[in-house]
DOVEXKE-82457 format. One record per atom (N, C-alpha, C): atom name; x, y, z; residue in three letters. Coordinates in steps of 0.1 Angstrom, whole numbers. Atoms other than C-alpha are relative to their C-alpha. Layout:
<rs>
<r site="CA" c1="X" c2="Y" c3="Z" code="ALA"/>
...
</rs>
This chain:
<rs>
<r site="N" c1="13" c2="-3" c3="6" code="UNK"/>
<r site="CA" c1="1230" c2="-157" c3="-178" code="UNK"/>
<r site="C" c1="0" c2="-5" c3="-13" code="UNK"/>
<r site="N" c1="-1" c2="3" c3="14" code="UNK"/>
<r site="CA" c1="1242" c2="-162" c3="-214" code="UNK"/>
<r site="C" c1="2" c2="-16" c3="-1" code="UNK"/>
<r site="N" c1="0" c2="15" c3="1" code="UNK"/>
<r site="CA" c1="1247" c2="-199" c3="-205" code="UNK"/>
<r site="C" c1="-16" c2="-4" c3="2" code="UNK"/>
<r site="N" c1="15" c2="6" c3="-3" code="UNK"/>
<r site="CA" c1="1209" c2="-203" c3="-192" code="UNK"/>
<r site="C" c1="-5" c2="3" c3="-15" code="UNK"/>
<r site="N" c1="7" c2="-2" c3="13" code="UNK"/>
<r site="CA" c1="1199" c2="-185" c3="-228" code="UNK"/>
<r site="C" c1="6" c2="-9" c3="-9" code="UNK"/>
<r site="N" c1="-6" c2="9" c3="9" code="UNK"/>
<r site="CA" c1="1223" c2="-207" c3="-246" code="UNK"/>
<r site="C" c1="-9" c2="-14" c3="1" code="UNK"/>
<r site="N" c1="7" c2="13" c3="-3" code="UNK"/>
<r site="CA" c1="1205" c2="-238" c3="-229" code="UNK"/>
<r site="C" c1="-14" c2="1" c3="-5" code="UNK"/>
<r site="N" c1="14" c2="-2" c3="3" code="UNK"/>
<r site="CA" c1="1170" c2="-225" c3="-236" code="UNK"/>
<r site="C" c1="1" c2="3" c3="-14" code="UNK"/>
<r site="N" c1="1" c2="1" c3="15" code="UNK"/>
<r site="CA" c1="1178" c2="-218" c3="-272" code="UNK"/>
<r site="C" c1="4" c2="-14" c3="-8" code="UNK"/>
<r site="N" c1="-2" c2="13" c3="7" code="UNK"/>
<r site="CA" c1="1193" c2="-252" c3="-279" code="UNK"/>
<r site="C" c1="-12" c2="-11" c3="1" code="UNK"/>
<r site="N" c1="10" c2="8" c3="-3" code="UNK"/>
<r site="CA" c1="1162" c2="-268" c3="-264" code="UNK"/>
<r site="C" c1="-12" c2="4" c3="-8" code="UNK"/>
<r site="N" c1="10" c2="-5" c3="10" code="UNK"/>
<r site="CA" c1="1138" c2="-246" c3="-287" code="UNK"/>
<r site="C" c1="-4" c2="-7" c3="-9" code="UNK"/>
<r site="N" c1="6" c2="8" c3="12" code="UNK"/>
<r site="CA" c1="1138" c2="-266" c3="-317" code="UNK"/>
<r site="C" c1="-5" c2="-14" c3="3" code="UNK"/>
<r site="N" c1="4" c2="13" c3="-1" code="UNK"/>
<r site="CA" c1="1128" c2="-297" c3="-300" code="UNK"/>
<r site="C" c1="-11" c2="2" c3="11" code="UNK"/>
<r site="N" c1="11" c2="-3" c3="-11" code="UNK"/>
<r site="CA" c1="1100" c2="-281" c3="-275" code="UNK"/>
<r site="C" c1="-10" c2="-8" c3="-8" code="UNK"/>
<r site="N" c1="15" c2="7" c3="4" code="UNK"/>
<r site="CA" c1="1070" c2="-294" c3="-299" code="UNK"/>
<r site="C" c1="0" c2="-15" c3="-1" code="UNK"/>
<r site="N" c1="-4" c2="15" c3="2" code="UNK"/>
<r site="CA" c1="1087" c2="-327" c3="-304" code="UNK"/>
<r site="C" c1="-4" c2="-7" c3="17" code="UNK"/>
<r site="N" c1="0" c2="5" c3="-16" code="UNK"/>
<r site="CA" c1="1088" c2="-332" c3="-265" code="UNK"/>
<r site="C" c1="-15" c2="3" c3="5" code="UNK"/>
<r site="N" c1="13" c2="0" c3="-3" code="UNK"/>
<r site="CA" c1="1054" c2="-319" c3="-262" code="UNK"/>
<r site="C" c1="-10" c2="-10" c3="-6" code="UNK"/>
<r site="N" c1="6" c2="11" c3="6" code="UNK"/>
<r site="CA" c1="1042" c2="-344" c3="-286" code="UNK"/>
<r site="C" c1="0" c2="-13" c3="7" code="UNK"/>
<r site="N" c1="-3" c2="12" c3="-11" code="UNK"/>
<r site="CA" c1="1060" c2="-373" c3="-266" code="UNK"/>
<r site="C" c1="-8" c2="1" c3="11" code="UNK"/>
<r site="N" c1="9" c2="-2" c3="-12" code="UNK"/>
<r site="CA" c1="1043" c2="-359" c3="-236" code="UNK"/>
<r site="C" c1="-14" c2="-1" c3="-1" code="UNK"/>
<r site="N" c1="13" c2="1" c3="1" code="UNK"/>
<r site="CA" c1="1009" c2="-359" c3="-250" code="UNK"/>
<r site="C" c1="-2" c2="-15" c3="-4" code="UNK"/>
<r site="N" c1="1" c2="14" c3="3" code="UNK"/>
<r site="CA" c1="1014" c2="-396" c3="-263" code="UNK"/>
<r site="C" c1="-1" c2="-8" c3="14" code="UNK"/>
<r site="N" c1="-1" c2="8" c3="-17" code="UNK"/>
<r site="CA" c1="1025" c2="-406" c3="-224" code="UNK"/>
<r site="C" c1="-12" c2="3" c3="6" code="UNK"/>
<r site="N" c1="14" c2="-5" c3="-5" code="UNK"/>
<r site="CA" c1="993" c2="-386" c3="-213" code="UNK"/>
<r site="C" c1="-11" c2="-7" c3="-5" code="UNK"/>
<r site="N" c1="11" c2="7" c3="5" code="UNK"/>
<r site="CA" c1="972" c2="-404" c3="-234" code="UNK"/>
<r site="C" c1="0" c2="-14" c3="5" code="UNK"/>
<r site="N" c1="-2" c2="12" c3="-5" code="UNK"/>
<r site="CA" c1="986" c2="-438" c3="-223" code="UNK"/>
<r site="C" c1="-4" c2="0" c3="14" code="UNK"/>
<r site="N" c1="4" c2="-2" c3="-14" code="UNK"/>
<r site="CA" c1="980" c2="-427" c3="-187" code="UNK"/>
<r site="C" c1="-14" c2="0" c3="1" code="UNK"/>
<r site="N" c1="13" c2="-1" c3="0" code="UNK"/>
<r site="CA" c1="948" c2="-418" c3="-194" code="UNK"/>
<r site="C" c1="-10" c2="-11" c3="-4" code="UNK"/>
<r site="N" c1="6" c2="15" c3="5" code="UNK"/>
<r site="CA" c1="938" c2="-449" c3="-213" code="UNK"/>
<r site="C" c1="2" c2="-10" c3="11" code="UNK"/>
<r site="N" c1="-1" c2="10" c3="-13" code="UNK"/>
<r site="CA" c1="952" c2="-471" c3="-183" code="UNK"/>
<r site="C" c1="-9" c2="5" c3="10" code="UNK"/>
<r site="N" c1="8" c2="-3" c3="-13" code="UNK"/>
<r site="CA" c1="935" c2="-451" c3="-157" code="UNK"/>
<r site="C" c1="-18" c2="-3" c3="-3" code="UNK"/>
<r site="N" c1="16" c2="3" c3="3" code="UNK"/>
<r site="CA" c1="900" c2="-455" c3="-177" code="UNK"/>
<r site="C" c1="0" c2="-16" c3="1" code="UNK"/>
<r site="N" c1="0" c2="13" c3="1" code="UNK"/>
<r site="CA" c1="908" c2="-492" c3="-182" code="UNK"/>
<r site="C" c1="-1" c2="-5" c3="15" code="UNK"/>
<r site="N" c1="1" c2="5" c3="-14" code="UNK"/>
<r site="CA" c1="917" c2="-496" c3="-142" code="UNK"/>
<r site="C" c1="-14" c2="3" c3="5" code="UNK"/>
<r site="N" c1="11" c2="-7" c3="-5" code="UNK"/>
<r site="CA" c1="885" c2="-476" c3="-136" code="UNK"/>
<r site="C" c1="-11" c2="-11" c3="-2" code="UNK"/>
<r site="N" c1="10" c2="12" c3="3" code="UNK"/>
<r site="CA" c1="864" c2="-503" c3="-153" code="UNK"/>
<r site="C" c1="4" c2="-14" c3="4" code="UNK"/>
<r site="N" c1="-2" c2="8" c3="-5" code="UNK"/>
<r site="CA" c1="882" c2="-528" c3="-139" code="UNK"/>
<r site="C" c1="-5" c2="-1" c3="16" code="UNK"/>
<r site="N" c1="5" c2="-1" c3="-13" code="UNK"/>
<r site="CA" c1="873" c2="-516" c3="-104" code="UNK"/>
<r site="C" c1="-14" c2="-1" c3="0" code="UNK"/>
<r site="N" c1="14" c2="-2" c3="0" code="UNK"/>
<r site="CA" c1="837" c2="-511" c3="-114" code="UNK"/>
<r site="C" c1="-4" c2="-18" c3="-2" code="UNK"/>
<r site="N" c1="3" c2="15" c3="3" code="UNK"/>
<r site="CA" c1="839" c2="-549" c3="-125" code="UNK"/>
<r site="C" c1="0" c2="-10" c3="15" code="UNK"/>
<r site="N" c1="-3" c2="5" c3="-11" code="UNK"/>
<r site="CA" c1="848" c2="-559" c3="-88" code="UNK"/>
<r site="C" c1="-11" c2="-3" c3="7" code="UNK"/>
<r site="N" c1="13" c2="-2" c3="-6" code="UNK"/>
<r site="CA" c1="819" c2="-575" c3="-71" code="UNK"/>
<r site="C" c1="-1" c2="3" c3="13" code="UNK"/>
<r site="N" c1="4" c2="-3" c3="-16" code="UNK"/>
<r site="CA" c1="805" c2="-562" c3="-38" code="UNK"/>
<r site="C" c1="-8" c2="-12" c3="5" code="UNK"/>
<r site="N" c1="8" c2="12" c3="-6" code="UNK"/>
<r site="CA" c1="796" c2="-591" c3="-18" code="UNK"/>
<r site="C" c1="-4" c2="1" c3="13" code="UNK"/>
<r site="N" c1="4" c2="-5" c3="-14" code="UNK"/>
<r site="CA" c1="789" c2="-574" c3="15" code="UNK"/>
<r site="C" c1="5" c2="-8" c3="11" code="UNK"/>
<r site="N" c1="-8" c2="9" c3="-9" code="UNK"/>
<r site="CA" c1="812" c2="-596" c3="33" code="UNK"/>
<r site="C" c1="8" c2="9" c3="8" code="UNK"/>
<r site="N" c1="-10" c2="-8" c3="-6" code="UNK"/>
<r site="CA" c1="833" c2="-581" c3="61" code="UNK"/>
<r site="C" c1="13" c2="2" c3="-5" code="UNK"/>
<r site="N" c1="-11" c2="-1" c3="8" code="UNK"/>
<r site="CA" c1="865" c2="-569" c3="48" code="UNK"/>
<r site="C" c1="10" c2="-6" c3="9" code="UNK"/>
<r site="N" c1="-9" c2="7" c3="-5" code="UNK"/>
<r site="CA" c1="900" c2="-581" c3="60" code="UNK"/>
<r site="C" c1="8" c2="-3" c3="-9" code="UNK"/>
<r site="N" c1="-11" c2="6" c3="10" code="UNK"/>
<r site="CA" c1="921" c2="-604" c3="41" code="UNK"/>
<r site="C" c1="-8" c2="-8" c3="-12" code="UNK"/>
<r site="N" c1="7" c2="4" c3="14" code="UNK"/>
<r site="CA" c1="895" c2="-610" c3="13" code="UNK"/>
<r site="C" c1="7" c2="4" c3="-11" code="UNK"/>
<r site="N" c1="-7" c2="-6" c3="12" code="UNK"/>
<r site="CA" c1="910" c2="-610" c3="-21" code="UNK"/>
<r site="C" c1="-3" c2="12" c3="-6" code="UNK"/>
<r site="N" c1="7" c2="-11" c3="8" code="UNK"/>
<r site="CA" c1="886" c2="-586" c3="-34" code="UNK"/>
<r site="C" c1="5" c2="12" c3="8" code="UNK"/>
<r site="N" c1="-3" c2="-12" c3="-6" code="UNK"/>
<r site="CA" c1="897" c2="-560" c3="-7" code="UNK"/>
<r site="C" c1="16" c2="4" c3="-5" code="UNK"/>
<r site="N" c1="-14" c2="-1" c3="7" code="UNK"/>
<r site="CA" c1="936" c2="-564" c3="-20" code="UNK"/>
<r site="C" c1="-1" c2="3" c3="-11" code="UNK"/>
<r site="N" c1="-2" c2="-3" c3="14" code="UNK"/>
<r site="CA" c1="926" c2="-562" c3="-54" code="UNK"/>
<r site="C" c1="-6" c2="15" c3="-3" code="UNK"/>
<r site="N" c1="7" c2="-14" c3="0" code="UNK"/>
<r site="CA" c1="903" c2="-530" c3="-48" code="UNK"/>
<r site="C" c1="12" c2="11" c3="4" code="UNK"/>
<r site="N" c1="-10" c2="-11" c3="-4" code="UNK"/>
<r site="CA" c1="932" c2="-513" c3="-30" code="UNK"/>
<r site="C" c1="10" c2="0" c3="-9" code="UNK"/>
<r site="N" c1="-10" c2="-3" c3="10" code="UNK"/>
<r site="CA" c1="958" c2="-522" c3="-57" code="UNK"/>
<r site="C" c1="-6" c2="7" c3="-13" code="UNK"/>
<r site="N" c1="8" c2="-6" c3="10" code="UNK"/>
<r site="CA" c1="933" c2="-509" c3="-83" code="UNK"/>
<r site="C" c1="0" c2="16" c3="3" code="UNK"/>
<r site="N" c1="1" c2="-13" c3="-6" code="UNK"/>
<r site="CA" c1="929" c2="-478" c3="-63" code="UNK"/>
<r site="C" c1="14" c2="8" c3="-1" code="UNK"/>
<r site="N" c1="-14" c2="-4" c3="-2" code="UNK"/>
<r site="CA" c1="965" c2="-474" c3="-57" code="UNK"/>
<r site="C" c1="5" c2="3" c3="-17" code="UNK"/>
<r site="N" c1="-6" c2="-2" c3="13" code="UNK"/>
<r site="CA" c1="972" c2="-478" c3="-96" code="UNK"/>
<r site="C" c1="-8" c2="15" c3="-7" code="UNK"/>
<r site="N" c1="6" c2="-14" c3="4" code="UNK"/>
<r site="CA" c1="944" c2="-450" c3="-103" code="UNK"/>
<r site="C" c1="6" c2="9" c3="4" code="UNK"/>
<r site="N" c1="-5" c2="-14" c3="-7" code="UNK"/>
<r site="CA" c1="960" c2="-427" c3="-80" code="UNK"/>
<r site="C" c1="15" c2="1" c3="-8" code="UNK"/>
<r site="N" c1="-12" c2="-5" c3="8" code="UNK"/>
<r site="CA" c1="995" c2="-432" c3="-97" code="UNK"/>
<r site="C" c1="-2" c2="4" c3="-13" code="UNK"/>
<r site="N" c1="2" c2="-4" c3="16" code="UNK"/>
<r site="CA" c1="981" c2="-430" c3="-132" code="UNK"/>
<r site="C" c1="-5" c2="18" c3="3" code="UNK"/>
<r site="N" c1="5" c2="-15" c3="-1" code="UNK"/>
<r site="CA" c1="965" c2="-395" c3="-119" code="UNK"/>
<r site="C" c1="13" c2="10" c3="3" code="UNK"/>
<r site="N" c1="-13" c2="-8" c3="1" code="UNK"/>
<r site="CA" c1="999" c2="-385" c3="-107" code="UNK"/>
<r site="C" c1="10" c2="4" c3="-11" code="UNK"/>
<r site="N" c1="-7" c2="0" c3="14" code="UNK"/>
<r site="CA" c1="1016" c2="-391" c3="-140" code="UNK"/>
<r site="C" c1="-8" c2="9" c3="-7" code="UNK"/>
<r site="N" c1="4" c2="-10" c3="5" code="UNK"/>
<r site="CA" c1="990" c2="-372" c3="-155" code="UNK"/>
<r site="C" c1="-1" c2="12" c3="3" code="UNK"/>
<r site="N" c1="-4" c2="-17" c3="-2" code="UNK"/>
<r site="CA" c1="993" c2="-342" c3="-136" code="UNK"/>
<r site="C" c1="12" c2="5" c3="-3" code="UNK"/>
<r site="N" c1="-13" c2="-7" c3="1" code="UNK"/>
<r site="CA" c1="1029" c2="-342" c3="-140" code="UNK"/>
<r site="C" c1="3" c2="1" c3="-16" code="UNK"/>
<r site="N" c1="1" c2="-1" c3="13" code="UNK"/>
<r site="CA" c1="1026" c2="-346" c3="-177" code="UNK"/>
<r site="C" c1="-6" c2="13" c3="-7" code="UNK"/>
<r site="N" c1="8" c2="-12" c3="2" code="UNK"/>
<r site="CA" c1="1000" c2="-318" c3="-180" code="UNK"/>
<r site="C" c1="10" c2="14" c3="3" code="UNK"/>
<r site="N" c1="-9" c2="-14" c3="-5" code="UNK"/>
<r site="CA" c1="1023" c2="-295" c3="-159" code="UNK"/>
<r site="C" c1="13" c2="1" c3="-11" code="UNK"/>
<r site="N" c1="-12" c2="2" c3="9" code="UNK"/>
<r site="CA" c1="1053" c2="-304" c3="-180" code="UNK"/>
<r site="C" c1="-6" c2="9" c3="-15" code="UNK"/>
<r site="N" c1="4" c2="-5" c3="15" code="UNK"/>
<r site="CA" c1="1034" c2="-296" c3="-215" code="UNK"/>
<r site="C" c1="-4" c2="14" c3="3" code="UNK"/>
<r site="N" c1="3" c2="-19" c3="-2" code="UNK"/>
<r site="CA" c1="1021" c2="-261" c3="-198" code="UNK"/>
<r site="C" c1="12" c2="6" c3="1" code="UNK"/>
<r site="N" c1="-15" c2="-8" c3="-1" code="UNK"/>
<r site="CA" c1="1056" c2="-252" c3="-189" code="UNK"/>
<r site="C" c1="9" c2="-1" c3="-14" code="UNK"/>
<r site="N" c1="-9" c2="-2" c3="12" code="UNK"/>
<r site="CA" c1="1071" c2="-262" c3="-222" code="UNK"/>
<r site="C" c1="-9" c2="9" c3="-11" code="UNK"/>
<r site="N" c1="6" c2="-9" c3="8" code="UNK"/>
<r site="CA" c1="1043" c2="-243" c3="-241" code="UNK"/>
<r site="C" c1="2" c2="16" c3="2" code="UNK"/>
<r site="N" c1="-2" c2="-11" c3="-6" code="UNK"/>
<r site="CA" c1="1048" c2="-212" c3="-219" code="UNK"/>
<r site="C" c1="14" c2="4" c3="-5" code="UNK"/>
<r site="N" c1="-13" c2="-1" c3="7" code="UNK"/>
<r site="CA" c1="1085" c2="-216" c3="-229" code="UNK"/>
<r site="C" c1="1" c2="4" c3="-14" code="UNK"/>
<r site="N" c1="0" c2="-3" c3="16" code="UNK"/>
<r site="CA" c1="1078" c2="-217" c3="-265" code="UNK"/>
<r site="C" c1="-6" c2="15" c3="0" code="UNK"/>
<r site="N" c1="5" c2="-13" c3="3" code="UNK"/>
<r site="CA" c1="1054" c2="-187" c3="-262" code="UNK"/>
<r site="C" c1="10" c2="12" c3="2" code="UNK"/>
<r site="N" c1="-8" c2="-10" c3="-4" code="UNK"/>
<r site="CA" c1="1079" c2="-165" c3="-246" code="UNK"/>
<r site="C" c1="13" c2="1" c3="-10" code="UNK"/>
<r site="N" c1="-12" c2="-1" c3="12" code="UNK"/>
<r site="CA" c1="1108" c2="-176" c3="-271" code="UNK"/>
<r site="C" c1="-5" c2="5" c3="-12" code="UNK"/>
<r site="N" c1="4" c2="-7" c3="15" code="UNK"/>
<r site="CA" c1="1086" c2="-168" c3="-302" code="UNK"/>
<r site="C" c1="-4" c2="15" c3="3" code="UNK"/>
<r site="N" c1="3" c2="-16" c3="-4" code="UNK"/>
<r site="CA" c1="1076" c2="-134" c3="-283" code="UNK"/>
<r site="C" c1="16" c2="4" c3="-2" code="UNK"/>
<r site="N" c1="-14" c2="-6" c3="-1" code="UNK"/>
<r site="CA" c1="1115" c2="-128" c3="-279" code="UNK"/>
<r site="C" c1="3" c2="-2" c3="-15" code="UNK"/>
<r site="N" c1="-6" c2="-1" c3="16" code="UNK"/>
<r site="CA" c1="1124" c2="-139" c3="-317" code="UNK"/>
<r site="C" c1="-8" c2="10" c3="-6" code="UNK"/>
<r site="N" c1="8" c2="-8" c3="7" code="UNK"/>
<r site="CA" c1="1097" c2="-117" c3="-328" code="UNK"/>
<r site="C" c1="6" c2="16" c3="3" code="UNK"/>
<r site="N" c1="-7" c2="-11" c3="-4" code="UNK"/>
<r site="CA" c1="1118" c2="-88" c3="-313" code="UNK"/>
<r site="C" c1="13" c2="1" c3="-7" code="UNK"/>
<r site="N" c1="-12" c2="-2" c3="6" code="UNK"/>
<r site="CA" c1="1149" c2="-94" c3="-332" code="UNK"/>
<r site="C" c1="2" c2="3" c3="-13" code="UNK"/>
<r site="N" c1="-1" c2="-5" c3="15" code="UNK"/>
<r site="CA" c1="1163" c2="-80" c3="-363" code="UNK"/>
<r site="C" c1="2" c2="-12" c3="-7" code="UNK"/>
<r site="N" c1="0" c2="11" c3="10" code="UNK"/>
<r site="CA" c1="1165" c2="-102" c3="-395" code="UNK"/>
<r site="C" c1="12" c2="-6" c3="4" code="UNK"/>
<r site="N" c1="-16" c2="7" c3="0" code="UNK"/>
<r site="CA" c1="1205" c2="-108" c3="-390" code="UNK"/>
<r site="C" c1="-2" c2="-7" c3="14" code="UNK"/>
<r site="N" c1="-1" c2="8" c3="-14" code="UNK"/>
<r site="CA" c1="1198" c2="-117" c3="-352" code="UNK"/>
<r site="C" c1="-7" c2="-12" c3="0" code="UNK"/>
<r site="N" c1="8" c2="11" c3="0" code="UNK"/>
<r site="CA" c1="1170" c2="-140" c3="-360" code="UNK"/>
<r site="C" c1="7" c2="-9" c3="-8" code="UNK"/>
<r site="N" c1="-7" c2="9" c3="10" code="UNK"/>
<r site="CA" c1="1191" c2="-156" c3="-389" code="UNK"/>
<r site="C" c1="12" c2="-7" c3="5" code="UNK"/>
<r site="N" c1="-11" c2="5" c3="-8" code="UNK"/>
<r site="CA" c1="1222" c2="-161" c3="-366" code="UNK"/>
<r site="C" c1="-6" c2="-10" c3="9" code="UNK"/>
<r site="N" c1="3" c2="10" c3="-11" code="UNK"/>
<r site="CA" c1="1202" c2="-175" c3="-337" code="UNK"/>
<r site="C" c1="-6" c2="-15" c3="-7" code="UNK"/>
<r site="N" c1="9" c2="13" c3="6" code="UNK"/>
<r site="CA" c1="1181" c2="-201" c3="-361" code="UNK"/>
<r site="C" c1="14" c2="-8" c3="-7" code="UNK"/>
<r site="N" c1="-9" c2="8" c3="6" code="UNK"/>
<r site="CA" c1="1213" c2="-211" c3="-380" code="UNK"/>
<r site="C" c1="10" c2="-7" c3="13" code="UNK"/>
<r site="N" c1="-10" c2="5" c3="-9" code="UNK"/>
<r site="CA" c1="1233" c2="-215" c3="-347" code="UNK"/>
<r site="C" c1="-5" c2="-12" c3="10" code="UNK"/>
<r site="N" c1="9" c2="9" c3="-11" code="UNK"/>
<r site="CA" c1="1207" c2="-232" c3="-325" code="UNK"/>
<r site="C" c1="-10" c2="-12" c3="-7" code="UNK"/>
<r site="N" c1="8" c2="9" c3="7" code="UNK"/>
<r site="CA" c1="1182" c2="-247" c3="-348" code="UNK"/>
<r site="C" c1="8" c2="-10" c3="-11" code="UNK"/>
<r site="N" c1="-8" c2="6" c3="7" code="UNK"/>
<r site="CA" c1="1206" c2="-258" c3="-374" code="UNK"/>
<r site="C" c1="13" c2="-5" c3="3" code="UNK"/>
<r site="N" c1="-15" c2="5" c3="-7" code="UNK"/>
<r site="CA" c1="1237" c2="-263" c3="-354" code="UNK"/>
<r site="C" c1="12" c2="2" c3="-9" code="UNK"/>
<r site="N" c1="-13" c2="-3" c3="11" code="UNK"/>
<r site="CA" c1="1260" c2="-246" c3="-380" code="UNK"/>
<r site="C" c1="13" c2="8" c3="8" code="UNK"/>
<r site="N" c1="-13" c2="-5" c3="-9" code="UNK"/>
<r site="CA" c1="1295" c2="-237" c3="-367" code="UNK"/>
<r site="C" c1="0" c2="14" c3="-6" code="UNK"/>
<r site="N" c1="0" c2="-17" c3="3" code="UNK"/>
<r site="CA" c1="1303" c2="-198" c3="-367" code="UNK"/>
<r site="C" c1="6" c2="4" c3="-11" code="UNK"/>
<r site="N" c1="-4" c2="-4" c3="14" code="UNK"/>
<r site="CA" c1="1325" c2="-198" c3="-397" code="UNK"/>
<r site="C" c1="-9" c2="-3" c3="-9" code="UNK"/>
<r site="N" c1="9" c2="3" c3="8" code="UNK"/>
<r site="CA" c1="1298" c2="-213" c3="-416" code="UNK"/>
<r site="C" c1="-12" c2="9" c3="0" code="UNK"/>
<r site="N" c1="10" c2="-9" c3="-1" code="UNK"/>
<r site="CA" c1="1272" c2="-188" c3="-404" code="UNK"/>
<r site="C" c1="7" c2="15" c3="-6" code="UNK"/>
<r site="N" c1="-3" c2="-13" c3="5" code="UNK"/>
<r site="CA" c1="1297" c2="-159" c3="-411" code="UNK"/>
<r site="C" c1="1" c2="-1" c3="-14" code="UNK"/>
<r site="N" c1="-1" c2="2" c3="15" code="UNK"/>
<r site="CA" c1="1303" c2="-171" c3="-447" code="UNK"/>
<r site="C" c1="-12" c2="2" c3="-4" code="UNK"/>
<r site="N" c1="14" c2="-1" c3="6" code="UNK"/>
<r site="CA" c1="1267" c2="-176" c3="-455" code="UNK"/>
<r site="C" c1="-6" c2="15" c3="3" code="UNK"/>
<r site="N" c1="5" c2="-14" c3="-2" code="UNK"/>
<r site="CA" c1="1257" c2="-140" c3="-441" code="UNK"/>
<r site="C" c1="10" c2="12" c3="-5" code="UNK"/>
<r site="N" c1="-12" c2="-10" c3="4" code="UNK"/>
<r site="CA" c1="1290" c2="-123" c3="-456" code="UNK"/>
<r site="C" c1="5" c2="9" c3="14" code="UNK"/>
<r site="N" c1="-5" c2="-8" c3="-12" code="UNK"/>
<r site="CA" c1="1300" c2="-113" c3="-420" code="UNK"/>
<r site="C" c1="17" c2="-5" c3="-1" code="UNK"/>
<r site="N" c1="-14" c2="2" c3="3" code="UNK"/>
<r site="CA" c1="1339" c2="-109" c3="-423" code="UNK"/>
<r site="C" c1="8" c2="1" c3="15" code="UNK"/>
<r site="N" c1="-5" c2="-4" c3="-10" code="UNK"/>
<r site="CA" c1="1347" c2="-100" c3="-388" code="UNK"/>
<r site="C" c1="-6" c2="-9" c3="14" code="UNK"/>
<r site="N" c1="6" c2="9" c3="-11" code="UNK"/>
<r site="CA" c1="1341" c2="-126" c3="-358" code="UNK"/>
<r site="C" c1="-6" c2="6" c3="12" code="UNK"/>
<r site="N" c1="4" c2="-9" c3="-10" code="UNK"/>
<r site="CA" c1="1337" c2="-97" c3="-334" code="UNK"/>
<r site="C" c1="-15" c2="5" c3="-4" code="UNK"/>
<r site="N" c1="11" c2="-3" c3="5" code="UNK"/>
<r site="CA" c1="1308" c2="-85" c3="-355" code="UNK"/>
<r site="C" c1="-9" c2="-11" c3="3" code="UNK"/>
<r site="N" c1="8" c2="10" c3="-1" code="UNK"/>
<r site="CA" c1="1292" c2="-118" c3="-355" code="UNK"/>
<r site="C" c1="-4" c2="-5" c3="17" code="UNK"/>
<r site="N" c1="3" c2="2" c3="-14" code="UNK"/>
<r site="CA" c1="1295" c2="-123" c3="-317" code="UNK"/>
<r site="C" c1="-9" c2="14" c3="6" code="UNK"/>
<r site="N" c1="7" c2="-11" c3="-5" code="UNK"/>
<r site="CA" c1="1284" c2="-87" c3="-311" code="UNK"/>
<r site="C" c1="-18" c2="0" c3="-4" code="UNK"/>
<r site="N" c1="17" c2="3" c3="4" code="UNK"/>
<r site="CA" c1="1249" c2="-97" c3="-332" code="UNK"/>
<r site="C" c1="-4" c2="-12" c3="7" code="UNK"/>
<r site="N" c1="4" c2="11" c3="-9" code="UNK"/>
<r site="CA" c1="1248" c2="-129" c3="-313" code="UNK"/>
<r site="C" c1="-5" c2="4" c3="13" code="UNK"/>
<r site="N" c1="3" c2="-5" c3="-11" code="UNK"/>
<r site="CA" c1="1250" c2="-112" c3="-281" code="UNK"/>
<r site="C" c1="-8" c2="9" c3="2" code="UNK"/>
<r site="N" c1="12" c2="-10" c3="0" code="UNK"/>
<r site="CA" c1="1225" c2="-85" c3="-289" code="UNK"/>
<r site="C" c1="-13" c2="-9" c3="0" code="UNK"/>
<r site="N" c1="10" c2="10" c3="2" code="UNK"/>
<r site="CA" c1="1202" c2="-114" c3="-299" code="UNK"/>
<r site="C" c1="-4" c2="-6" c3="15" code="UNK"/>
<r site="N" c1="1" c2="6" c3="-14" code="UNK"/>
<r site="CA" c1="1209" c2="-131" c3="-266" code="UNK"/>
<r site="C" c1="-6" c2="10" c3="12" code="UNK"/>
<r site="N" c1="6" c2="-12" c3="-9" code="UNK"/>
<r site="CA" c1="1203" c2="-96" c3="-246" code="UNK"/>
<r site="C" c1="-15" c2="-1" c3="-3" code="UNK"/>
<r site="N" c1="16" c2="-2" c3="1" code="UNK"/>
<r site="CA" c1="1169" c2="-92" c3="-260" code="UNK"/>
<r site="C" c1="-6" c2="-11" c3="4" code="UNK"/>
<r site="N" c1="5" c2="13" c3="-6" code="UNK"/>
<r site="CA" c1="1160" c2="-127" c3="-254" code="UNK"/>
<r site="C" c1="-2" c2="-1" c3="14" code="UNK"/>
<r site="N" c1="-1" c2="0" c3="-15" code="UNK"/>
<r site="CA" c1="1169" c2="-126" c3="-218" code="UNK"/>
<r site="C" c1="-9" c2="11" c3="6" code="UNK"/>
<r site="N" c1="8" c2="-11" c3="-6" code="UNK"/>
<r site="CA" c1="1152" c2="-92" c3="-212" code="UNK"/>
<r site="C" c1="-14" c2="-4" c3="-3" code="UNK"/>
<r site="N" c1="11" c2="4" c3="-2" code="UNK"/>
<r site="CA" c1="1120" c2="-108" c3="-223" code="UNK"/>
<r site="C" c1="-3" c2="-11" c3="6" code="UNK"/>
<r site="N" c1="3" c2="14" c3="-7" code="UNK"/>
<r site="CA" c1="1123" c2="-142" c3="-208" code="UNK"/>
<r site="C" c1="-2" c2="5" c3="13" code="UNK"/>
<r site="N" c1="-2" c2="0" c3="-14" code="UNK"/>
<r site="CA" c1="1135" c2="-129" c3="-175" code="UNK"/>
<r site="C" c1="-6" c2="13" c3="6" code="UNK"/>
<r site="N" c1="6" c2="-13" c3="-8" code="UNK"/>
<r site="CA" c1="1117" c2="-94" c3="-167" code="UNK"/>
<r site="C" c1="-15" c2="0" c3="0" code="UNK"/>
</rs>
């Protein structure tokens, strides 16, 4: 369970960056879909029977592109929602931590400081004390995240 929490905590500082990237991608797909729909509206309807007529092939290709864009839009929206939910739960979990726990988690996962540097900064002399505080923080986070 601690490995899962470690991975989630490593991801936390980058959640909003990933959300912004997905929003840019989402906007690109929405724009492409709108542009494609405009192209579809521009295809003349000539009331001739279908078959191998080029306009039928164009129409099908445009419809396929619109469907592909919609699938990508749905995937981006789902991923954004998942990331925002994760951030909400982590924010709630961080609020339950003590000041020392929060500082250790922040320095370790956001700032990527080494253990000895955090211990020195916080005045912790014993590694066991450091890991006891860190494990306590991880336990609190996992209780909120997985219960």
